[in-house]
C-alpha positions in Angstrom: -155.7 65.6 -66.6 -156.6 68.9 -68.1 -160.2 69.3 -69.1 -159.5 70.4 -72.6 -157.2 67.5 -73.3 -159.5 65.0 -71.6 -162.4 66.2 -73.8 -160.2 65.4 -76.9 -159.6 61.9 -75.6 -163.2 61.3 -74.8 -164.3 62.5 -78.2 -161.7 60.2 -79.8 -163.1 57.2 -77.9 -166.7 57.9 -78.9 -166.6 59.8 -82.2 -163.1 59.9 -83.8 -162.4 63.0 -85.9 -159.3 63.9 -87.9 -158.8 67.1 -85.9 -158.7 65.3 -82.6 -156.3 62.7 -84.0 -154.0 65.4 -85.3 -154.1 67.1 -81.8 -152.7 64.0 -80.0 -150.2 63.1 -82.8 -148.8 66.6 -82.7 -146.1 67.5 -80.1 -147.5 67.1 -76.6 -146.3 68.3 -73.2 -144.9 65.5 -71.1 -148.1 65.6 -68.9 -150.3 65.3 -72.0 -148.3 62.4 -73.3 -148.5 60.7 -70.0 -152.3 61.3 -69.8 -152.7 59.9 -73.4 -150.9 56.7 -72.5 -152.8 56.3 -69.3 -156.2 56.8 -71.1 -155.3 54.2 -73.8 -154.1 51.8 -71.2 -157.4 52.1 -69.3 -159.2 51.2 -72.5 -156.9 48.3 -73.1 -157.4 46.9 -69.6 -161.2 47.2 -70.0 -161.5 45.8 -73.5 -158.8 43.2 -73.9 -157.5 42.8 -70.4 -154.0 43.2 -68.9 -152.9 40.1 -70.8 -150.1 39.7 -73.4 -150.1 37.1 -76.1 -146.8 35.8 -77.5 -146.8 34.9 -81.2 -143.6 33.2 -82.2 -142.4 34.7 -85.5 -140.6 32.6 -88.0 -138.9 34.7 -90.7 -138.5 31.8 -93.1 -137.3 33.5 -96.2 -135.9 36.9 -97.3 -136.5 36.3 -101.0 -138.7 39.0 -102.2 -140.2 40.2 -105.5 -141.0 43.7 -104.2 -138.6 46.6 -104.4 -139.9 49.0 -101.7 -137.7 52.0 -101.3 -137.5 51.7 -97.5 -136.9 47.9 -97.1 -133.5 46.2 -96.5 -134.5 43.0 -98.3 -135.9 44.7 -101.4 -135.2 42.6 -104.5 -132.6 45.1 -105.9 -130.4 45.0 -102.8 -127.6 42.8 -104.0 -125.8 43.0 -100.7 -128.3 40.6 -99.0 -127.5 36.9 -98.9 -130.8 35.3 -99.7 -132.1 32.3 -97.8 -135.2 30.1 -97.5 -135.7 27.7 -94.6 -136.5 24.1 -95.4 -139.9 22.6 -94.4 -138.0 20.6 -91.7 -136.4 23.8 -90.3 -139.7 25.6 -90.1 -141.5 22.7 -88.6 -138.8 22.4 -85.9 -139.4 26.0 -84.9 -143.2 25.5 -85.0 -142.8 22.5 -82.7 -140.7 24.7 -80.4 -143.5 27.2 -80.2 -146.0 24.5 -79.4 -143.7 22.8 -76.8 -143.1 26.2 -75.1 -146.8 27.0 -74.9 -147.0 29.8 -77.4 -150.6 29.7 -78.5 -149.8 30.8 -82.0 -147.1 31.6 -84.5 -146.5 33.9 -87.4 -145.0 32.7 -90.7 -143.4 35.8 -92.3 -141.3 36.2 -95.5 -140.5 38.4 -98.4 -143.4 38.6 -100.9 -143.7 35.9 -103.6 -146.7 34.4 -105.3 -145.1 31.7 -107.5 -146.7 28.2 -107.5 -143.8 26.6 -105.5 -144.2 29.2 -102.8 -148.0 28.9 -102.6 -147.7 25.1 -102.4 -145.0 25.4 -99.7 -147.2 27.5 -97.5 -150.2 25.2 -97.9 -148.0 22.2 -97.1 -146.6 23.8 -94.0 -150.0 24.9 -92.7 -151.3 21.3 -92.9 -148.2 19.9 -91.2 -148.2 22.6 -88.4 -151.8 21.8 -87.7 -150.9 18.1 -87.5 -147.9 18.4 -85.3 -149.8 20.6 -82.8 -153.1 18.6 -83.0 -154.7 21.8 -84.2 -153.7 23.8 -81.1 -151.3 26.3 -82.7 -153.0 29.3 -84.2 -151.3 30.5 -87.4 -150.9 34.0 -88.7 -149.5 34.5 -92.2 -147.6 37.7 -93.3 -146.5 36.9 -96.8 -147.9 39.7 -98.9 -150.2 40.2 -101.8 -151.8 37.0 -103.2 -154.9 36.1 -105.3 -158.2 35.4 -103.7 -157.9 31.8 -104.7 -154.5 31.5 -102.8 -155.9 33.2 -99.7 -158.8 30.7 -99.7 -156.5 27.8 -100.2 -154.3 28.8 -97.2 -157.4 29.5 -95.0 -158.8 26.1 -95.7 -155.3 24.6 -95.0 -155.3 26.1 -91.5 -154.3 29.8 -91.4 -156.8 32.0 -89.7 -155.1 35.4 -89.3 -153.3 37.4 -92.0 -151.2 40.6 -91.6 -150.8 42.7 -94.8 -149.5 46.2 -94.0 -150.9 48.9 -96.3 -147.9 51.0 -95.1 -149.8 54.3 -95.6 -153.5 55.3 -96.1 -152.3 58.0 -98.5 -152.0 56.6 -102.1 -149.8 59.6 -103.1 -147.3 58.9 -100.3 -147.4 55.1 -101.1 -146.3 56.0 -104.7 -143.4 58.1 -103.4 -142.0 55.2 -101.3 -142.6 52.4 -103.8 -141.5 52.0 -107.4 -143.8 51.7 -110.4 -145.7 48.4 -110.5 -146.5 48.6 -106.7 -150.2 49.4 -106.4 -151.9 50.9 -103.3 -155.2 50.0 -104.8 -154.2 46.3 -105.3 -153.0 46.2 -101.7 -156.2 47.5 -100.4 -158.2 45.1 -102.6 -156.1 42.2 -101.0 -157.4 43.3 -97.6 -161.0 42.9 -98.9 -160.1 39.5 -100.4 -158.7 38.4 -97.0 -161.9 39.4 -95.3 -163.9 37.6 -97.9 -161.8 34.5 -97.3 -162.7 34.4 -93.6 -159.4 35.6 -92.1 -159.0 37.8 -89.1 -157.5 40.7 -91.0 -154.6 42.8 -89.9 -152.8 45.7 -91.5 -150.5 48.5 -90.4 -148.3 51.4 -91.3 -144.8 52.9 -91.4 -144.8 55.7 -88.9 -142.7 58.8 -89.5 -141.5 57.8 -93.0 -140.0 60.7 -94.9 -142.7 62.8 -96.6 -145.4 61.7 -94.1 -147.5 64.4 -92.4 -149.5 64.4 -89.2 -152.6 64.4 -91.4 -151.4 61.2 -93.0 -150.9 59.5 -89.7 -154.3 60.6 -88.4 -155.8 59.3 -91.7 -154.1 56.0 -91.0 -156.0 55.6 -87.8 -159.3 56.4 -89.5 -158.3 53.9 -92.3 -158.2 51.2 -89.7 -161.7 52.1 -88.5 -163.0 52.2 -92.1 -161.4 48.8 -92.8 -162.8 47.4 -89.6 -159.4 45.8 -88.9 -159.1 43.0 -86.4 -155.5 43.6 -85.6 -152.7 46.0 -86.4 -148.9 45.7 -86.7 -147.2 49.1 -87.2 -143.9 50.4 -86.3 -141.7 53.5 -86.5 -139.7 53.9 -89.7 -136.0 53.1 -89.2 -133.6 53.8 -92.1 -131.6 51.1 -93.8 -128.5 52.4 -95.6 -128.9 50.1 -98.5 -132.2 51.6 -99.6 -133.1 54.6 -101.9 -135.0 56.3 -99.0 -131.9 56.4 -96.9 -130.8 59.6 -98.7 -133.8 61.4 -97.2 -133.1 60.6 -93.6 -130.3 63.1 -92.7 -132.5 64.5 -89.9 -133.6 61.2 -88.5 -134.5 61.6 -84.8 -134.9 58.3 -82.9 -136.6 60.1 -79.9 -139.3 61.6 -82.2 -139.8 58.3 -84.0 -140.3 56.4 -80.7 -142.8 59.1 -79.5 -144.8 58.9 -82.7 -144.9 55.1 -82.6 -146.2 55.1 -79.0 -148.7 57.8 -79.7 -150.0 55.9 -82.8 -150.5 52.8 -80.6 -152.4 54.9 -78.0 -154.5 56.5 -80.8 -155.4 53.2 -82.3 -156.3 51.7 -78.9 -158.6 54.6 -78.1 -160.3 54.5 -81.5 -160.5 50.8 -82.2 -160.7 49.7 -78.5 -160.9 45.9 -78.8 -158.5 44.9 -81.6 -155.1 43.3 -81.2 -152.1 45.7 -81.3 -148.5 44.5 -81.6 -145.7 46.1 -79.7 -143.2 45.7 -82.6 -139.5 45.0 -82.6 -138.9 48.5 -84.2 -139.9 50.1 -80.9 -137.1 48.1 -79.1 -134.7 49.1 -81.8 -135.3 52.8 -80.8 -135.2 52.1 -77.0 -134.2 49.0 -75.0 -137.6 49.3 -73.2 -139.5 50.2 -76.4 -141.7 47.2 -76.4 -142.6 47.6 -72.7 -143.5 51.2 -73.5 -145.7 49.9 -76.3 -147.6 47.7 -73.9 -148.1 50.7 -71.6 -149.4 52.7 -74.5 -152.1 50.1 -75.3 -150.5 47.2 -77.2 -151.2 43.6 -76.2 -149.2 41.4 -78.6 -145.5 40.6 -78.7 -144.0 38.6 -81.5 -140.7 37.0 -80.2 -138.4 35.9 -82.9 -138.0 32.1 -82.9 -136.0 31.9 -86.2 -132.8 30.0 -86.1 -130.0 32.4 -85.2 -128.0 31.4 -88.3 -130.6 33.2 -90.5 -131.6 36.3 -88.5 -129.0 38.7 -89.9 -130.5 38.0 -93.4 -133.9 39.4 -92.4 -133.2 43.1 -91.6 -135.8 45.3 -93.0 -134.1 48.1 -91.2 -130.7 48.6 -89.5 -129.8 47.8 -85.9 -132.6 45.3 -85.5 -132.4 43.9 -82.0 -132.4 40.3 -80.9 -129.9 39.0 -83.6 -128.1 36.8 -81.1 -130.8 36.1 -78.5 -132.0 32.5 -78.7 -135.7 31.8 -78.5 -135.6 30.3 -75.0 -133.7 33.2 -73.4 -135.9 35.7 -75.2 -139.0 34.0 -73.8 -137.7 34.1 -70.3 -136.7 37.8 -70.5 -140.0 38.8 -72.1 -142.0 37.0 -69.5 -140.1 38.8 -66.7 -140.7 42.1 -68.4 -144.4 41.5 -68.8 -144.9 40.5 -65.2 -142.9 43.5 -64.0 -145.5 45.7 -65.7 -148.3 43.9 -63.7 -149.5 41.9 -66.7 -149.6 38.2 -67.5 -148.6 36.2 -70.5 -151.5 34.1 -71.7 -150.0 30.8 -72.9 -151.6 28.1 -74.8 -154.2 30.4 -76.3 -154.7 31.7 -79.9 -155.4 35.2 -78.5 -158.0 36.2 -81.1 -159.1 39.8 -80.8 -162.5 40.5 -79.1 -163.1 42.7 -82.1 -163.1 39.7 -84.5 -165.6 37.8 -82.4 -167.8 40.9 -82.0 -167.6 41.5 -85.8 -168.8 37.9 -86.5 -171.6 38.2 -83.9 -172.8 41.5 -85.3 -172.9 40.1 -88.8 -174.5 36.8 -87.9 -178.2 37.0 -89.0 -179.2 34.5 -86.3 -177.7 36.6 -83.5 
């Protein structure tokens, strides 16, 4: 590893600066890119281990009140057939996760905050805890809510929450969202989640039109400032039924994959002990994208356990993989992939990030 590039990586690990983040997120030589991923993987091995946690994701509804310019299930897309799984369907999939030794699951949907939705989530949390005798960890990814709602759901059994800020740049956020969508409100929700007791996760769209290297470097520093416990971020992939599609004429899948992997490595180097997901968007850009994500520093995979009958309705971007791969086959394939990398799937464990436990310890007056 060249001394100059090694010095950049070492500075990033110990004292992150915008200039060094811009250096590694800019075009690299193949050797530099390889060295970056190797350095990040070393930190991953040291801080969180060569262990992968599966979180079964249930995409239980594509009904959404948001109208984000990049999203295939935005409320104005009249070409989407809307659906919402019943409690029984969701609980069946939760039971599958428990029976197949996934330590936790993710309940994900379009964003709503109406009373019926809030009640449904609370009811499901209680029932999932009951059917698993409290053994299944539960992550929610259902958008902006009030502090009161976050507290209700936490008390009902949720303990992790993923709310992607999408970009740390408020001006860019305004360009990719319509009026009425507030970056400030979204950031405040992250504070409310922390105040409610959750392990807090956020994330970004990587390579979205109008985004600069400065923006992406700022995203990494945003995670540090927010003291995030986990991150779920993925390369932007166009959807032809969205307003942003008109700005993607020069879309380059190879560049997007490279940016996605470099962001994973950057976050691992800077944040060290948080949970980082190797998202499905990586796999959409390359059949081995998620494995590459693990090699770049990720340690979480979220296999889709949603009933096959509903999966085509939840396409935030086009060409989403796994539309016809049932949960059992996917589990087998992913386990083989992880073992081939020299890692192990840790079953029957919540897989909380060491960062979360360290944060609690550091803020405990009695410690």
